[in-house]
C-alpha positions in Angstrom: 9.6 -0.6 11.6 6.2 0.1 11.1 5.3 2.8 8.6 2.5 5.1 9.1 0.2 6.4 6.2 -1.2 9.7 5.9 -4.9 10.2 5.0 -4.5 10.5 1.3 -2.5 7.6 1.5 -5.2 5.6 3.6 -7.8 6.6 1.2 -5.8 5.2 -1.5 -5.2 1.8 0.1 -8.9 1.8 1.2 -9.9 2.9 -2.4 -11.7 6.0 -0.9 -12.0 9.8 -1.2 -9.8 11.5 1.7 -13.0 13.3 2.7 -14.9 9.8 3.4 -12.0 8.8 6.0 -12.3 12.5 7.6 -16.3 12.1 8.0 -15.8 8.5 9.5 -13.1 9.8 11.7 -15.8 12.5 13.3 -18.5 9.8 13.5 -16.3 7.1 14.8 -16.9 4.7 12.2 -13.8 4.1 10.4 -10.6 2.7 10.8 -8.3 3.1 14.3 -5.8 5.9 13.2 -3.5 7.6 15.7 -2.9 11.5 16.2 0.8 12.0 16.6 1.8 15.7 16.8 -1.5 16.8 16.0 -1.3 14.6 12.5 -3.5 12.0 11.9 -1.6 8.6 10.9 -3.1 5.0 10.0 -1.1 1.9 10.2 -1.8 -0.5 7.2 -2.4 -3.3 9.9 -5.5 -1.6 11.2 -6.5 -0.6 7.6 -6.5 -4.4 6.8 -8.2 -5.3 10.0 -11.0 -2.8 9.2 -11.4 -4.4 5.5 -11.8 -7.7 7.4 -14.2 -6.2 9.7 -16.0 -5.4 6.6 -16.6 -8.9 5.1 -20.2 -10.0 4.8 -21.9 -13.0 3.2 -25.1 -11.5 2.7 -26.3 -7.6 2.3 -28.8 -8.8 5.4 -25.7 -9.7 7.4 -25.2 -6.7 10.7 -21.7 -5.2 10.9 -19.5 -6.7 13.4 -18.4 -4.6 15.9 -14.8 -3.8 15.8 -12.8 -3.5 19.0 -10.7 -0.2 19.6 
């Protein structure tokens, strides 16, 4: 059984502010999320995928495109 995280919990998982996740949802730049009954929820596996997609070996390296 998977456990969904609320925005606050997902922000803590990523060591970010909840406001950052809210802004990213609006711009489409953040991790994949679900809307369940009008509430935003995140899967830890999606957050892990987002973290892995952010891996870089150089500051000049372009971001990877994450398929949603």
